[in-house]
C-alpha positions in Angstrom: 125.3 -17.9 13.0 127.2 -15.7 15.3 127.4 -16.4 19.0 125.4 -13.2 19.6 122.5 -14.5 17.5 122.6 -17.8 19.3 122.5 -16.0 22.6 119.6 -13.8 21.4 117.6 -16.9 20.2 118.3 -18.7 23.4 117.1 -15.7 25.5 113.9 -15.4 23.5 113.1 -19.1 23.8 113.9 -19.0 27.5 111.6 -16.0 28.0 108.8 -17.7 26.1 109.2 -20.8 28.2 109.3 -19.0 31.5 106.5 -16.7 30.5 104.2 -19.6 29.6 103.4 -20.2 33.2 105.3 -23.5 33.4 104.2 -25.6 36.3 104.5 -29.3 37.2 101.0 -29.6 35.7 98.9 -27.0 34.1 95.6 -27.7 35.6 94.4 -28.3 39.1 91.7 -31.0 39.4 90.8 -33.8 41.8 88.3 -36.5 41.1 86.2 -38.1 43.8 84.0 -41.1 43.2 81.3 -42.0 45.7 79.8 -45.4 45.3 76.7 -46.3 47.4 76.9 -50.0 48.3 73.4 -50.9 49.6 74.3 -54.4 50.6 77.1 -53.1 52.8 75.2 -50.0 53.9 78.2 -47.7 53.1 79.4 -45.1 50.8 82.8 -46.1 49.3 84.9 -43.1 48.3 88.0 -42.9 46.3 89.7 -39.5 45.8 92.4 -38.9 43.3 94.8 -35.9 43.7 98.1 -35.1 42.2 100.9 -36.3 44.6 102.7 -33.0 44.4 99.6 -31.0 45.3 99.0 -33.1 48.4 102.6 -32.9 49.3 102.4 -29.1 49.1 99.4 -29.2 51.6 101.2 -31.5 54.0 104.5 -29.6 53.9 102.7 -26.5 55.3 102.4 -28.4 58.5 105.7 -30.3 58.3 108.2 -29.2 55.7 110.1 -32.5 55.9 107.3 -34.7 54.7 107.6 -36.4 51.4 105.2 -38.7 49.5 105.9 -41.6 47.1 107.9 -42.9 48.9 106.6 -41.7 52.3 109.0 -40.1 54.7 106.8 -41.0 57.7 103.9 -43.2 56.7 102.1 -43.0 60.0 102.2 -39.2 60.2 101.3 -38.8 56.5 98.2 -41.1 56.9 97.1 -39.2 59.9 97.5 -35.8 58.2 95.7 -37.0 55.0 92.9 -38.3 57.2 92.6 -35.0 59.0 92.8 -33.1 55.7 89.9 -35.1 54.2 87.9 -34.7 57.4 88.2 -30.9 57.1 87.8 -30.6 53.3 85.3 -33.3 52.4 81.9 -33.1 54.1 78.9 -35.3 53.4 75.7 -34.4 55.1 72.1 -35.4 55.4 70.2 -32.3 56.5 72.2 -30.9 59.4 74.0 -34.2 60.2 77.6 -34.4 58.9 78.5 -38.1 58.2 81.7 -39.4 59.8 84.5 -40.3 57.4 86.5 -43.4 58.0 89.9 -43.0 56.2 91.0 -46.5 55.1 94.3 -45.7 53.4 96.0 -44.7 50.2 98.1 -45.9 47.2 100.1 -44.2 44.6 99.4 -44.6 40.9 102.0 -42.9 38.7 101.7 -39.2 39.8 98.3 -39.6 41.5 97.5 -40.2 45.2 94.4 -42.3 45.5 92.8 -42.2 49.0 90.1 -44.5 50.2 87.4 -43.6 52.6 84.2 -45.3 53.8 81.1 -43.7 55.3 78.4 -45.7 57.1 75.2 -45.0 55.3 72.2 -47.0 56.4 69.7 -45.9 53.8 69.1 -43.4 51.0 67.2 -40.4 52.4 65.9 -37.5 50.4 69.2 -35.8 49.6 72.9 -35.8 50.3 75.0 -32.7 50.3 78.6 -33.1 49.2 81.0 -30.3 50.0 84.5 -30.8 48.5 87.0 -28.0 49.1 90.1 -30.1 48.5 93.0 -27.9 47.5 90.9 -24.7 47.2 93.2 -23.1 49.8 96.2 -23.8 47.5 95.0 -23.1 44.0 92.5 -20.4 43.0 91.6 -22.3 39.8 91.2 -25.7 41.5 88.3 -27.8 40.2 86.9 -30.9 42.0 84.9 -33.5 40.0 82.4 -35.6 42.0 80.9 -38.8 40.6 78.1 -40.3 42.7 77.3 -43.9 41.6 74.5 -46.3 42.7 74.5 -49.4 40.6 74.2 -48.4 37.0 73.1 -44.8 37.9 75.6 -42.0 37.9 75.5 -38.3 38.6 78.5 -36.0 38.1 79.3 -32.5 39.4 82.1 -30.0 38.8 82.9 -28.0 42.0 85.0 -24.9 42.3 85.7 -22.2 44.9 82.5 -20.3 44.0 80.4 -23.5 44.0 82.1 -25.9 46.5 79.0 -28.1 47.2 76.5 -30.2 45.3 73.2 -31.7 46.4 72.0 -35.0 45.1 68.4 -36.0 45.2 68.9 -39.6 46.4 65.4 -40.9 45.7 66.3 -40.7 42.0 69.1 -43.3 42.7 67.0 -46.1 44.2 
């Protein structure tokens, strides 16, 4: 093959690659599991988000922040806690339940955050609003799993449907 043909082939392959919408990952999804622990009277929450997506959010407030390893662990924990308080709302009627951010860990390319919510008893229904990363990615999806013992209910949330309501009496 002549150098011109190699150049043409390389150009076509490069255009196909660049035109394919290459990103660090091709889908935008988070998974949040909410476990009701009756004996402890709490909701235990674990939320899984791609590290690079959370880093993008944090860098809008402080461009020098880096995750895994953390550039400033105290500031990062505070900003993640604040972010969850703004983007993840659990409510009983008109009462929004307070989130207690416990911490985080990194598992491969995933940030796993742990949150606890005091929850004395199951009432009629719980509304979960999860808008994590909706401001960053228009095609963001958030999966919610609500678990009580061996009962489980799952929801897929997006920008047009950011909340789900769970009839809690079905989980007793």
